N, C-alpha and C positions, 0 to 999 in steps of 0.2 A: 883458236882463241889464245891470246897471249897470257902468260902467267904473271906478267908485270902489270901493275895497276896503272891505268891511264890517269890523266889529270882530272877527268870527271869522276873517276872512281875514288881518287884521293880525296876529293871534296865530299863525295857522298858518304864515305865511310870514316870521315875524320874523327867522329866521336869514339870509334873503335881504336883508331890508330894512336890517339893520345893516351889510351890506357896502357900503362907499362906492361901489363900481362898480355897484351895483344900486339901493339906496335905495328910497324910496316910489315915485318916478317910474318906476324900472325895473320894479318889481313890477306897477305899473299897466300898463306896456307889455306885460308878459307876459299879463296878464289880457285885454288888448284884442287880442292876437295870435290869428291863425287859421292853424293848421298842418295840412297834409294829410300823413298817413302812408299811403304806398302799400305795403300788405302788413302783416299782423299776425302774422307768423311769427317766425323766429329773430331777425331784425333788428328787425322792427316791434314786437315785444313790449317790449324794453327801451326803444326809442325812445319809444313811446307812454306807457309807465308813468312814465318819468322826466319827460316833458313835462307829464303830468298832475300829478305830484307837485310840479313846479316852479311850477305855477300858470298855465300856458297856458290861456287862457279858452275857446278853441274848438279841438277836435281832430277832424279828419275821418279816418275809417278806411275804407280800401279793401281789400276781400278778398271773393272769391266762394266760398272754400273752407270746409269744415267741419273741426272738430277731429278728429284721428286720434290713436290712442295713440302712433304713431311720432313725433308732433310734440313730445311732452312732455319729451323729453330735452333740449330747448333752448328751446322756445317758452313762456316763463314767464308770458305773459298768460293761459294756459289751464291747466286742471287735469283730473284724471281724471274728475270729475263733468261736465265740459264735452264729453266725447267725443260726437261726432255733432251738436253744436250748430254753427250758423254762427260762424265765427271772429270776425266783427265784433260779434256779440251777446255772446260770451264776453269779448272784450277790453273792450267798453263797460262791462260790469259791473265789471271789475277797475279801470278808470280812475276810475269814479265812486266805487268803494269807497275808492280812495286819496284822491280829491279830489272831494267832493260839489258843488263849485262849478264844475266843468268842464262845458262843453256838448260832447256827442259827436254828431257827424253820421255816419251810417252810409251807406256806398256799397257795399252787399252785392252789387250787380250786377257789381262789378269795373269796370275802365276799358277802354274800347274806343276805336277810331278815332272813333266817332260821339258819344262823350260826354266824352272826356278833356279837351278844352279848356274845356268848360262847368264841369266839376268843378274843374280847376286854377284857373280864374279866380276862384273863390270864396275863395281862400286867399292868405295873404301869402307863404308859402314852402312848399316841398314837400320831404319827406324820403322817399327811395327805399329801400324794404326788399324789392325784388323779386329774383327769382333767375333771370331769363331775358332773353336779348338783345332779342327783339322788344319786350317791355314797357319795357325801359330806353331804347331808341331812341324809342319812343312818348312816354314821359314827358319825356325830354330835349327833344324837338322842341316838345311842348306848352308846356313851361316857357319855352323861348326865345321862342316866338310870343306867349305871354301875359306875358312879362317877369317871371318869378318865379324867385328863387334855388332851386337844386336841391342838396340835400345827398345825396351818393351814397356807396354802399359796396357791397362784395361780399365774400363769404367762401367758403372751400373748404378742407376738411380742417383744417389747423392754421394757415392764413394768411388774412389779411384786408387790405383796403385801403379808404381813405376819402378823400374830397375834397369840395370845394364847387364847383359849376358855375354859370355864368351869373349871377355876382354882381359887383356894382360898377357904376360909372357911366362912360359914354363910353369913352375910351381905357383907363380902368382896369378895365373889365369883364373878368372872368376867362374862361377857356375853357369850352366845353360838352363834353358827353360825346362828341360826334362829333370834337372836336379830339383827344381821347385815343384814340378808336377809330373812325377814319374808315370802316372796313369791319368787319362782324361776322366772326367766325371761321367756317370751314366747319361745317355742321351735324354734330354728333357729336364734333367735335374736343375741345371743352371739356366734360367731364362735369359734370352737376349735382351738388348736394350729395346728392341721392337716389341718384345713381350712385356717387359717390366718397366720401361720408361727410363729416361735419363734427364737430369737437370741440364738445360741448354748451356749454361756457362761451365759446367764441370769439365768437358773435354778441352775447353780453353786452358784451364789451370793445368791439367795433366799433360796436354800436348805441348805447352810451353816448357814444362819440366823436361820433356823428351828433347825438345829443340835445344835447351840449355846443355843437356848432357852431350848432344851431338857436337855443339860448338866447342865444349871443353875437350872432348876427345880429339877433334881436329887440331886444336891449338896445343894439345899436350899439357894442359894446365889444370890445376885444381884437383879435387878428389872426386872420382866418379861414383856412381851408385852401384858399381860392381860389388857384389857381396852384401848389398843392403836393399831391402824391399821397402820403399817409401809408401806409406798408406795415408790417404787423405780422406777425411770426413767433412764434407762441405757443411752439413747441418750443424756440426759442433765447431766448425772452423778449426780443425785440429789435424796436425801431422803426427804420425807415429812411424817408427822404424823397426824392422825385423831383420835380424842377421841371417844371411844366407851363406851356405858353403857349397863348394863343389863336391859332388858325390863321387867317390872313387869308383863306385860300381855303376855309374851312369853309362847306359849303352851308347850314348852319343859322344860325351866328352870325358868319360872316365879313364881309368888307368889302362883298361883293355877294352876299348870300344868295340861294339859288335855291329853298329850301324855303319855300313860302308857306302850307302847311297840312300836317297830319299825313297820312301815306301808309299803304300796306299793308305792315306791318312783317314779317309772316310771310314774304311773298314776298321782301322785301329781305334777310332773314336766311337765305334758301334753304330755308325750311320749308314744308310743305304747308299749305293753308288749314285752319282749324280746323273748318269746317262740312262735313266729309266723313265718310263712314261708314268703319268698319274695313275692309269689303270693298273699297271704292274705294281706300283707302290701300294695301292689300296688292296690288291689281292694278297700281297705278301704280308702286309702288316695287319690285315683284318680291318682296315679302315674303309671309309666310303668317300667318294668325291662329292663336291657340291651338286653336280648334276644328278648324281644318284640320289642324294638327299631330296632334291627338288621332286624327282619322280616318286619317291617314297611318300612325301608329304601329300602329293596328289592322290596316290593310290591307297594310303593307309591312314585312316583317321585316328587310329589308336597309337600312332607313333609318338613317343615321348622324347622331345628334344631338350637337352639340358645344357644351359650356358653357365660355365664356371668362371666367367670373368667377374671383375669388380663392378659395383654399381655405377661408378662414374663412367666406365667404358660402355655400359648399356645406353647411356645418354647420347653417345656418338653414333652408334649403329647397333642393330639387333635383328635377329630373325624372328618374324612375327610368330606368336604362339608358343614361344619357348618358356621353359621353367628355369628360374635363376637360382643357383646356389654357388656362391664364390668357393673356389677350391679350398681355401682355408677353413671353410665351415662344413665341408662335405663329410668329414669324419663324424660330426655330430648330427648331421641332417640327412645322411644317406637313406634313411628309412622313408623319406619323402619320394624316393625314386622307385617306381613300381618294378617288381621282378617279373611280372607276367605280361609285360609289353616289350616291344622292341625299343631300345634306348639309343639315341645318338648324342654324343657329348661333343661340345665344341668350345673353343676359346678364341683368342685373337689369331694365332697362327698354328696351333696344334700341340704346343709343348705342355701346357697345363692340362689340356683335355686328355692327353696321353696318360699323364699321371692319374687323372680321375678315373679313366677306364681301368687302369691296373688296380686301383683301390677298389672299385666296385666289383671287379672280377674276384678279388681276394675275399669279398663278402658274399660270394655265391651268385653274383649276377652273370648270367650266361648269354643274354641277348643284348649286349651292349657293344657299340662301335664308336670309333672316333672319326670326326669330320676332318679329313686330310686338308691341311692348309688353313683351317679355321675360318672365321668369318671374313678375313681378307680375301681368301680364295673364293668364298661364296659371292662376295661383291664383284670380283673379277669375272666369275663364270656365270652367275645367275642374276644378281641384282645390282647393276651398276649405278643405280640412283642414290645409293647410300654413301655417306662420307667414310673415308678410310683414315686411319690414324697410325 
């Protein structure tokens, strides 16, 4: 692919080229740039679509997932016709449909400890559209080790945040993700978007901010978000800003870094390894699987099943015969849960119910277990007639 703009490209990108801050030279920089988008979901969709439209020459897409109908409320790189397709394939088609001059590299295997540095090293900068802590630490450390700027964001319900990590030279280099979050939160403390929900337009706002930062870095123009965390509240329609600084003691980017390679991030974040079976997970954590719960319901009429989801979630799907106490009310209503019966607690995916089990155990409950995977796994394994969300 030539680095020189063709006549068709000159016509396509003329609104950029007439900007003094971009010009012909800037548009050629965009064409020469290689940007890695990790995730093609809520954030990755607007990021990749706008970078393609802007004329970025090479875009790498990382995602191992397939399109589900529950994605379409916010993941605008995909459509109803794409349900069941690999997300990277669906997103590639959309990017090329917007800009036929873009080169799209697919990394459908996802990123792991054994491939992340090789993938990251192929690009000029990385844009993070992931939604879990192990992957964020993995991507951050790889970017620091490979000396690549990282454009970070996260979203939840009606709020989002964005910044730029590992950007600048020498003493002017900005902080990395570990400077902001030296330690991950305890497992289950921070619910995912699948657990807590997300306003469909929110990732559009935050993803476009990330794409804007990527374009500015490529052009070498403007003031980046490095050293500043931008906070957005959609309900109040308000932006705030928090100053960030590079931590001299940071094990990744500090004065005397101690991280020389990527490590085992599930263990670092207090999560079980991903290569274990459901039965092994249940045995280790003291949880039970949906199939085990089904058998218990058949054999044990005294079993007490507690649903700690919110009332509106119960309208979508529920396990028949369960008792409902939202997690936020459990500290006031836990006496409604019997101590002399076997108790199984569930939520949507297992995060809130894990907290509920720990709380009940702190109150002297000894016969309480968590339903691994929540009602979504129950639907997958036991009752496929119910709607998922």
